[in-house]
Each structure stands twice: as C-alpha cells, then as structure tokens.
DSSP file (Angstrom, degrees, kcal/mol; ACC not computed):
  #  RESIDUE AA STRUCTURE BP1 BP2  ACC     N-H-->O    O-->H-N    N-H-->O    O-->H-N    TCO  KAPPA ALPHA  PHI   PSI    X-CA   Y-CA   Z-CA
    1    1 A X              0   0    0      0, 0.0    14,-2.4     0, 0.0     2,-0.5   0.000 360.0 360.0 360.0 139.0    0.0    0.0    0.0
    2    2 A X  E     -A   14   0A   0     12,-0.2     2,-0.5    10,-0.0    12,-0.2  -0.975 360.0-166.5-114.9 125.7    1.2    3.5   -0.8
    3    3 A X  E     -A   13   0A   0     10,-3.2    10,-2.3    -2,-0.5     2,-0.6  -0.956  15.1-138.7-117.6 128.3   -0.1    6.3    1.6
    4    4 A X  E     -A   12   0A   0     -2,-0.5     8,-0.3     8,-0.2     7,-0.1  -0.746  24.3-139.6 -79.6 115.0    0.2    9.9    0.8
    5    5 A X        -     0   0    0      6,-0.9     2,-0.4    -2,-0.6    61,-0.1  -0.194   9.9-152.1 -75.7 165.4    1.2   11.9    3.8
    6    6 A X  S    S+     0   0    0     59,-0.1    59,-0.1     1,-0.1     3,-0.1  -0.992  70.0   5.8-140.6 131.4   -0.1   15.2    4.8
    7    7 A X  S    S+     0   0    0     -2,-0.4     2,-0.3     1,-0.2    57,-0.3   0.634 103.6  98.4  81.5  17.8    1.6   18.0    6.9
    8    8 A X  S    S-     0   0    0      2,-0.4    -1,-0.2     1,-0.1    57,-0.1  -0.903  82.3-113.8-132.1 166.6    5.1   16.3    7.1
    9    9 A X  S    S+     0   0    0     -2,-0.3    21,-0.5    -3,-0.1     2,-0.2   0.825  99.3  77.4 -62.4 -34.4    8.5   16.5    5.3
   10   10 A X  E     - B   0  29A   0     19,-0.3    -2,-0.4     1,-0.1    19,-0.3  -0.523  66.1-162.0 -76.2 152.8    7.9   13.0    4.0
   11   11 A X  E     +     0   0A   0     17,-2.8    -6,-0.9     1,-0.3     2,-0.3   0.619  63.6   7.4-110.4 -17.4    5.6   12.7    1.1
   12   12 A X  E     -AB   4  28A   0     16,-0.9    16,-2.5    -8,-0.3     2,-0.4  -0.982  53.5-148.5-159.3 160.0    4.6    9.0    1.0
   13   13 A X  E     -AB   3  27A   0    -10,-2.3   -10,-3.2    -2,-0.3     2,-0.5  -0.997   9.1-153.5-135.2 130.5    4.9    5.8    3.0
   14   14 A X  E     -AB   2  26A   0     12,-2.9    12,-2.4    -2,-0.4     2,-0.4  -0.939  21.6-175.8-106.9 126.7    5.0    2.3    1.4
   15   15 A X  E     - B   0  25A   0    -14,-2.4     2,-0.5    -2,-0.5    10,-0.2  -0.973  18.5-165.6-129.3 132.1    3.7   -0.3    3.7
   16   16 A X  E     + B   0  24A   0      8,-2.8     7,-2.6    -2,-0.4     8,-1.4  -0.974  15.1 176.3-113.0 128.7    3.5   -4.1    3.5
   17   17 A X  E     - B   0  22A   0     -2,-0.5     2,-0.4     5,-0.3     5,-0.2  -0.997   6.6-177.4-131.3 136.2    1.3   -5.9    6.1
   18   18 A X  E >  S- B   0  21A   0      3,-2.4     3,-1.3    -2,-0.4    -2,-0.0  -0.982  72.5 -12.3-135.3 121.4    0.6   -9.6    6.2
   19   19 A X  T 3  S-     0   0    0     -2,-0.4     3,-0.1     1,-0.3    -1,-0.1   0.842 127.6 -54.5  65.4  30.3   -1.8  -11.3    8.7
   20   20 A X  T 3  S+     0   0    0      1,-0.2    27,-2.0    26,-0.1     2,-0.4   0.621 115.3 114.9  73.5  14.2   -1.9   -8.1   10.9
   21   21 A X  E <  S-BC  18  46A   0     -3,-1.3    -3,-2.4    25,-0.2     2,-0.6  -0.961  72.1-118.8-120.4 134.3    1.8   -7.9   11.1
   22   22 A X  E     +B   17   0A   0     23,-2.9    22,-3.4    -2,-0.4    -5,-0.3  -0.516  30.9 177.3 -69.9 116.3    4.0   -5.1    9.7
   23   23 A X  E     -     0   0A   0     -7,-2.6     2,-0.3    -2,-0.6    -6,-0.2   0.894  62.9 -15.2 -87.1 -44.4    6.3   -6.7    7.1
   24   24 A X  E     -B   16   0A   0     -8,-1.4    -8,-2.8    19,-0.1     2,-0.4  -0.978  50.5-164.0-157.6 153.8    8.0   -3.5    5.9
   25   25 A X  E     -B   15   0A   0     -2,-0.3     2,-0.4   -10,-0.2   -10,-0.2  -0.999   7.4-179.1-138.5 136.1    7.8    0.3    5.8
   26   26 A X  E     -B   14   0A   0    -12,-2.4   -12,-2.9    -2,-0.4     2,-0.3  -0.980  12.2-153.3-138.0 122.1    9.5    2.8    3.6
   27   27 A X  E     -B   13   0A   0     -2,-0.4     2,-0.6   -14,-0.2   -14,-0.2  -0.672   8.9-142.6 -91.7 147.9    9.2    6.6    3.8
   28   28 A X  E    S-B   12   0A   0    -16,-2.5   -17,-2.8    -2,-0.3   -16,-0.9  -0.961  73.3 -13.8-108.1 119.3    9.8    8.9    0.8
   29   29 A X  E    S+B   10   0A   0     -2,-0.6   -19,-0.3   -19,-0.3     2,-0.1  -0.307  90.9  96.0  81.9-175.7   11.5   12.1    2.0
   30   30 A X  S    S-     0   0    0    -21,-0.5     2,-1.1    -2,-0.1    -1,-0.1  -0.339  91.0 -23.4  86.4-166.2   11.7   13.2    5.6
   31   31 A X     >  -     0   0    0      1,-0.2     4,-2.6    -2,-0.1     5,-0.3  -0.678  63.2-154.4 -80.5  98.3   14.6   12.7    8.1
   32   32 A X  H  > S+     0   0    0     -2,-1.1     4,-2.2     1,-0.2     5,-0.2   0.857  84.9  42.0 -44.1 -60.4   16.4    9.7    6.7
   33   33 A X  H  > S+     0   0    0      1,-0.2     4,-1.6     2,-0.2    -1,-0.2   0.872 115.8  47.4 -60.2 -45.0   18.0    8.3    9.8
   34   34 A X  H  > S+     0   0    0      1,-0.2     4,-2.2     2,-0.2    -1,-0.2   0.849 113.2  48.1 -67.3 -36.2   15.1    8.7   12.1
   35   35 A X  H  X S+     0   0    0     -4,-2.6     4,-2.9     2,-0.2    -2,-0.2   0.858 107.7  54.6 -77.4 -30.8   12.7    7.2    9.7
   36   36 A X  H  X S+     0   0    0     -4,-2.2     4,-2.1    -5,-0.3    -1,-0.2   0.882 109.1  50.6 -61.0 -38.0   14.9    4.2    9.0
   37   37 A X  H  X S+     0   0    0     -4,-1.6     4,-2.3    -5,-0.2    -2,-0.2   0.959 110.0  48.4 -65.6 -48.1   14.9    3.7   12.7
   38   38 A X  H  X S+     0   0    0     -4,-2.2     4,-2.6     1,-0.2     5,-0.3   0.933 111.1  51.4 -53.7 -48.6   11.1    3.9   12.9
   39   39 A X  H  X S+     0   0    0     -4,-2.9     4,-1.3     1,-0.2    -1,-0.2   0.919 112.1  45.8 -57.5 -42.0   10.8    1.4   10.0
   40   40 A X  H  < S+     0   0    0     -4,-2.1    -1,-0.2     1,-0.2    -2,-0.2   0.859 111.5  51.8 -69.1 -33.9   13.1   -1.0   11.7
   41   41 A X  H  < S+     0   0    0     -4,-2.3    -2,-0.2     1,-0.2    -1,-0.2   0.871 112.9  44.0 -70.5 -39.4   11.4   -0.7   15.1
   42   42 A X  H >< S+     0   0    0     -4,-2.6     3,-2.6    -5,-0.2   -20,-0.3   0.726  85.0 110.4 -85.5 -16.4    7.8   -1.4   13.6
   43   43 A X  T 3< S+     0   0    0     -4,-1.3   -20,-0.2    -5,-0.3     3,-0.1  -0.326  90.4  15.6 -58.8 130.4    9.0   -4.4   11.3
   44   44 A X  T 3  S+     0   0    0    -22,-3.4    -1,-0.3     1,-0.3     2,-0.2   0.431 101.8 127.2  88.1  -4.7    7.5   -7.5   12.9
   45   45 A X    <   -     0   0    0     -3,-2.6   -23,-2.9   -23,-0.2    -1,-0.3  -0.616  68.3-104.9 -91.2 145.6    5.0   -5.5   15.1
   46   46 A X  B  >  -C   21   0A   0     -2,-0.2     4,-2.0   -25,-0.2   -25,-0.2  -0.452  29.0-123.6 -64.5 143.3    1.3   -6.0   15.2
   47   47 A X  H  > S+     0   0    0    -27,-2.0     4,-2.5     1,-0.2     3,-0.2   0.923 111.0  49.9 -53.7 -49.9   -0.5   -3.3   13.3
   48   48 A X  H  > S+     0   0    0    -28,-0.3     4,-2.2     1,-0.2    -1,-0.2   0.879 109.5  51.5 -64.3 -36.4   -2.7   -2.3   16.4
   49   49 A X  H  > S+     0   0    0      2,-0.2     4,-1.5     1,-0.2    -1,-0.2   0.890 109.7  48.5 -66.3 -37.5    0.5   -2.0   18.6
   50   50 A X  H  X S+     0   0    0     -4,-2.0     4,-2.5     2,-0.2     3,-0.3   0.952 111.2  51.7 -71.7 -45.9    2.3    0.3   16.2
   51   51 A X  H  X S+     0   0    0     -4,-2.5     4,-2.4     1,-0.2    -2,-0.2   0.920 109.8  49.0 -50.9 -48.8   -0.9    2.5   16.0
   52   52 A X  H  < S+     0   0    0     -4,-2.2    -1,-0.2     1,-0.2    -2,-0.2   0.820 114.9  44.2 -65.9 -32.1   -1.2    2.8   19.7
   53   53 A X  H  < S+     0   0    0     -4,-1.5    -1,-0.2    -3,-0.3    -2,-0.2   0.785 123.4  33.0 -82.2 -29.3    2.5    3.7   20.1
   54   54 A X  H >< S+     0   0    0     -4,-2.5     3,-1.5    -5,-0.1    -2,-0.2   0.656  85.4 107.9-105.8 -16.7    2.7    6.2   17.3
   55   55 A X  T 3< S+     0   0    0     -4,-2.4    13,-0.1    -5,-0.3     3,-0.1  -0.383  86.1  16.3 -65.9 134.9   -0.7    7.9   17.0
   56   56 A X  T 3  S+     0   0    0      1,-0.3    -1,-0.2    -2,-0.1     2,-0.2   0.349  80.9 144.3  89.4  -5.8   -0.8   11.5   18.1
   57   57 A X    <   -     0   0    0     -3,-1.5     2,-0.3     8,-0.1    -1,-0.3  -0.459  35.9-151.5 -67.6 136.9    3.0   12.1   18.1
   58   58 A X        -     0   0    0     -2,-0.2     2,-0.6    -3,-0.1     7,-0.2  -0.760  11.0-138.8-111.4 154.9    3.7   15.7   17.0
   59   59 A X    >   -     0   0    0      5,-1.8     3,-2.3     3,-0.3     5,-0.2  -0.933  65.2 -59.6-116.0 111.0    6.7   17.2   15.2
   60   60 A X  T 3  S-     0   0    0     -2,-0.6    -2,-0.0     1,-0.3     5,-0.0  -0.347 119.1 -16.5  53.2-124.0    7.6   20.6   16.7
   61   61 A X  T 3  S+     0   0    0     -2,-0.1    -1,-0.3    -3,-0.1     2,-0.1   0.442 112.3 110.0 -91.5  -4.3    4.6   23.0   16.3
   62   62 A X  S <  S-     0   0    0     -3,-2.3    -3,-0.3     2,-0.1   -54,-0.0  -0.419  72.3-133.2 -73.0 150.7    2.9   20.7   13.6
   63   63 A X  S    S+     0   0    0     -5,-0.1     2,-0.3    -2,-0.1    -1,-0.1   0.388  87.9  29.8 -83.2   3.1   -0.2   18.9   14.6
   64   64 A X        -     0   0    0    -57,-0.3    -5,-1.8    -5,-0.2     2,-0.3  -0.824  63.5-163.5-145.0-174.4    1.2   15.7   13.1
   65   65 A X     >  -     0   0    0     -2,-0.3     4,-2.6    -7,-0.2     5,-0.2  -0.941  43.2 -90.7-160.8 172.6    4.5   13.9   12.4
   66   66 A X  H  > S+     0   0    0     -2,-0.3     4,-2.2     2,-0.2     5,-0.1   0.924 127.5  48.6 -60.8 -43.9    5.9   11.1   10.3
   67   67 A X  H  > S+     0   0    0      2,-0.2     4,-2.0     1,-0.2    -1,-0.2   0.919 112.6  49.8 -62.1 -38.0    5.2    8.5   13.0
   68   68 A X  H  > S+     0   0    0    -11,-0.3     4,-2.4     1,-0.2    -2,-0.2   0.910 109.7  51.7 -62.5 -41.8    1.6    9.9   13.3
   69   69 A X  H  X S+     0   0    0     -4,-2.6     4,-2.5     1,-0.2    -1,-0.2   0.872 107.8  52.6 -65.0 -36.6    1.2    9.7    9.5
   70   70 A X  H  X S+     0   0    0     -4,-2.2     4,-2.6     2,-0.2    -1,-0.2   0.896 106.5  50.8 -55.8 -47.0    2.2    6.1    9.8
   71   71 A X  H  X S+     0   0    0     -4,-2.0     4,-2.4     1,-0.2    -2,-0.2   0.916 112.0  50.0 -61.5 -42.4   -0.4    5.4   12.4
   72   72 A X  H  X S+     0   0    0     -4,-2.4     4,-2.0     2,-0.2    -2,-0.2   0.896 108.8  50.5 -61.2 -41.4   -2.9    7.0   10.1
   73   73 A X  H  X S+     0   0    0     -4,-2.5     4,-1.4     1,-0.2    -1,-0.2   0.925 111.8  47.9 -62.4 -43.2   -1.8    4.9    7.2
   74   74 A X  H  X S+     0   0    0     -4,-2.6     4,-1.4     1,-0.2    -2,-0.2   0.866 108.2  54.8 -65.5 -34.6   -2.1    1.8    9.3
   75   75 A X  H  X S+     0   0    0     -4,-2.4     4,-0.8     1,-0.2     3,-0.3   0.911 103.9  55.6 -58.6 -41.2   -5.5    2.8   10.5
   76   76 A X  H >< S+     0   0    0     -4,-2.0     3,-0.5     1,-0.2    -1,-0.2   0.828 103.1  56.8 -60.7 -33.3   -6.6    3.1    6.9
   77   77 A X  H >< S+     0   0    0     -4,-1.4     3,-1.3     1,-0.2    -1,-0.2   0.854  99.9  57.5 -59.5 -39.8   -5.5   -0.4    6.4
   78   78 A X  H 3< S+     0   0    0     -4,-1.4    -1,-0.2    -3,-0.3    -2,-0.2   0.685  94.2  67.2 -68.3 -18.3   -7.7   -1.7    9.1
   79   79 A X  T <<        0   0    0     -4,-0.8    -1,-0.3    -3,-0.5    -2,-0.2   0.527 360.0 360.0 -84.1  -3.6  -10.8   -0.3    7.4
   80   80 A X    <         0   0    0     -3,-1.3    -1,-0.2    -4,-0.2    -2,-0.1   0.473 360.0 360.0 -74.4 360.0  -10.5   -2.7    4.5
C-alpha cells in the first residue's frame, strides 16, 4: 500500500502488512536516519500495537509527524 502523507516532510509511505503484522515500511523524504529507525522498530510489530504507540505524536509545532502519519496509514488499512 502507498499512503500519501499530509503535513510532514515525508511525502509518502510504502507499507506491507501480512496477517496483521507489519512486514516492511519505507518513507519517501523526511529525516532519513530517524525514519529508517522507525521502519526497523515497527517491522514484525502488530498493526494495532504500532498504531497505539505512534498515533498523536507531533513534530515541533505541527499537529502531526511522520510517525503519526504512519499510524494514520495503518488505521486506513484496518478499514478494508
């Protein structure tokens, strides 16, 4: 799945999920090192666990962040 982000430096997130487990995540743009770390940390995690950990995180004065956008993307997968 490709998710277009809103309000962040990253512009998109590519996500692979199988059986409710995150297989891989890759961000386009954003803070390269930090986002590689997030991708590594969520790999193998249950979708609902990642959402609960990442949802609502803000970046500076922004109302969202790359981790929050990942949570929103994962939430959209659950609605299928």
